[in-house]
C-alpha positions, -999 to 999 in steps of 0.1 A, spaced: -354 -118 -131 -317 -121 -134 -296 -89 -133 -265 -84 -153 -233 -83 -132 -203 -63 -144 -176 -86 -158 -140 -80 -167 -135 -77 -205 -125 -111 -216 -104 -97 -245 -80 -80 -222 -48 -101 -216 -26 -95 -186 5 -74 -190 38 -82 -171 50 -56 -148 79 -46 -170 55 -38 -199 33 -18 -175 63 3 -165 74 8 -201 40 23 -208 45 50 -181 83 52 -181 86 88 -193 59 99 -168 77 80 -139 110 97 -149 93 130 -144 79 119 -111 114 109 -100 127 143 -110 99 160 -91 105 140 -60 142 148 -61 135 185 -62 111 182 -33 136 162 -12 160 192 -12 164 215 18 190 240 32 191 217 62 218 192 52 204 162 71 170 163 52 184 157 17 208 131 31 180 110 46 155 116 18 180 107 -9 189 76 10 153 66 12 148 74 -25 179 55 -36 166 23 -19 141 21 -48 105 10 -48 79 3 -74 61 37 -71 28 19 -73 7 49 -61 21 72 -88 16 44 -114 -20 40 -104 -25 77 -105 -9 81 -140 -27 52 -155 -60 64 -140 -55 98 -155 -48 82 -189 -79 60 -190 -99 91 -179 -87 111 -209 -60 133 -194 -32 139 -220 -19 175 -218 0 191 -189 18 179 -158 -9 177 -132 -5 139 -131 32 144 -122 25 170 -95 -2 149 -79 19 117 -81 46 136 -62 21 146 -36 9 111 -29 44 96 -30 57 122 -5 29 113 19 38 76 14 75 83 20 67 101 52 46 72 65 75 48 57 99 68 79 73 70 107 64 33 104 99 22 108 103 42 140 70 28 154 79 -8 144 116 -4 155 124 -18 120 160 -21 110 156 -31 73 138 -11 46 139 -24 10 169 -46 18 190 -18 33 194 -5 69 164 17 77 168 54 81 161 52 118 188 26 122 214 49 105 203 83 118 181 76 148 144 78 156 144 115 162 158 124 127 135 99 110 104 113 126 113 149 119 122 142 82 90 124 79 72 155 91 92 175 65 79 153 38 43 156 50 48 194 50 62 193 14 33 173 2 8 198 15 28 227 1 25 211 -33 -11 204 -27 -17 241 -22 -5 247 -57 -31 223 -71 -61 247 -74 -88 221 -71 -109 218 -39 -120 183 -47 -84 171 -49 -74 191 -18 -103 176 2 -96 140 -10 -59 141 -2 -65 157 32 -92 130 40 -69 102 29 -40 116 50 -63 117 80 -74 81 74 -38 69 71 -30 84 105 -62 69 120 -53 35 106 -18 36 121 -32 45 155 -59 18 153 -32 -8 144 -11 4 174 -41 1 197 -49 -35 187 -14 -49 191 -16 -83 209 -55 -81 210 -67 -116 201 -103 -104 203 -100 -83 172 -125 -93 145 -117 -97 109 -140 -67 101 -121 -45 125 -88 -54 109 -102 -48 74 -111 -13 86 -75 -8 97 -60 -17 64 -86 3 45 -75 33 64 -37 28 66 -30 15 31 -60 14 8 -71 50 13 -39 64 -3 -41 41 -33 -78 49 -36 -72 86 -36 -44 82 -62 -69 66 -86 -96 92 -77 -71 121 -85 -64 105 -120 -102 106 -127 -105 142 -115 -77 156 -136 -90 137 -165 -125 153 -160 -141 119 -158 -178 117 -148 -188 113 -112 -196 77 -119 -162 70 -133 -145 89 -106 -162 68 -80 -155 36 -99 -117 44 -100 -117 53 -63 -134 20 -55 -110 2 -78 -81 17 -59 -96 9 -26 -101 -28 -33 -66 -31 -50 -51 -13 -20 -68 -37 5 -54 -66 -16 -20 -51 -15 -19 -49 23 -33 -85 27 -4 -98 5 20 -78 27 4 -95 57 11 -129 41 47 -120 31 55 -110 67 52 -147 75 62 -164 43 82 -140 22 118 -140 10 136 -111 30 157 -101 0 127 -99 -24 103 -85 2 127 -58 13 117 -59 49 124 -81 79 103 -113 78 83 -118 110 83 -81 120 45 -79 124 46 -111 144 75 -98 165 56 -66 173 24 -85 181 5 -70 152 -28 -87 145 -29 -93 108 -53 -115 88 -34 -148 88 -30 -146 125 -65 -135 132 -79 -163 110 -57 -189 127 -68 -178 161 -104 -180 151 -101 -215 137 -79 -230 164 -94 -250 193 -91 -237 228 -60 -256 236 -41 -243 205 -54 -208 211 -34 -207 243 -3 -220 224 -7 -193 197 -9 -166 224 22 -179 240 41 -179 207 31 -143 200 38 -130 235 70 -150 242 105 -134 239 120 -168 229 138 -176 196 120 -156 169 127 -180 140 115 -210 159 84 -193 171 77 -180 136 82 -215 120 58 -230 145 32 -204 138 35 -207 100 32 -244 103 -1 -239 122 -13 -214 97 -7 -239 69 -25 -266 89 -55 -244 93 -52 -230 58 -50 -194 71 -23 -184 46 -45 -195 17 -75 -179 33 -58 -145 33 -45 -150 -2 -79 -160 -16 -94 -129 1 -67 -107 -16 -74 -123 -50 -111 -118 -45 -106 -81 -38 -86 -78 -70 -113 -95 -90 -139 -72 -76 -116 -42 -81 -113 -50 -118 -151 -51 -122 -153 -15 -110 -137 -1 -142 -155 -21 -169 -171 11 -182 -137 25 -194 -128 21 -230 -103 -6 -239 -68 7 -243 -32 -2 -235 -36 20 -203 -67 1 -192 -48 -32 -198 -19 -19 -177 -40 -7 -148 -59 -40 -146 -26 -58 -148 -12 -36 -120 -40 -48 -98 -31 -84 -107 6 -76 -98 -2 -66 -62 -13 -102 -55 13 -121 -75 44 -104 -62 68 -129 -46 40 -152 -32 
């Protein structure tokens, strides 16, 4: 007997990013105002660095996922979606500061990174401040389910970062092991953003899980695309230094797939390219050419697209609405950006 599989509603057309943003513009304005208030401190260096980070821009994808999840779950009165959007975005901002220190990154969203301007010590400590502010806000959200979910996601983000650090230059890492890393370090925070939207909208347990799974799969797709863009992206559009993962010997999916497909002789060449301190652009070009030859870029991109397709199937039970169209389109956006 055939079983019915969930399918994406065929009547829903994709919405461009500008239209998605227009739908939540007033909410996002309130999120920005909330973030600005929480970036303030009597210690002058803190608002200096946080304002610099904030002024660099960013899509605010996590708050957008949270706001749209709350809307399709029936939330319409109050500001809990704004409070919780600030919580997840403060956690994300803290990880950006810490990541740039760990990666020795000099560029963030097209500008000199905070650690380049103010040093590693200041960046780490201000990141700690942002983590502290997020949990201070969380204490005002009198909901144990949200508190536990955000705390668990924060733990997973930290675990993912440590796992990523521990596997640098490890060519024996499997694809499954890497997928676990990106589930923790990236997808968990997007997943909890969608779960919170369901919780504050008083969605059923089934719909809460569906939104959490939707966010998890969309978050994995987001990180896979970041992996690809590190090799093929436009630095001005990507907002980060191209080849940084490669330079830091991070094992991401395009490289893992290439190493798995290459014959023994070329495996040695790949290892030499990654471990060498020679000209970065030349090494990067050689590696990208090999990835194209073995179709590793397309492999990673197809995997990202498949995750988005599966993510969209998770929320077929929600009623059709502009907000549903927007959140489905936001999932599409994560795999279409600057590829």
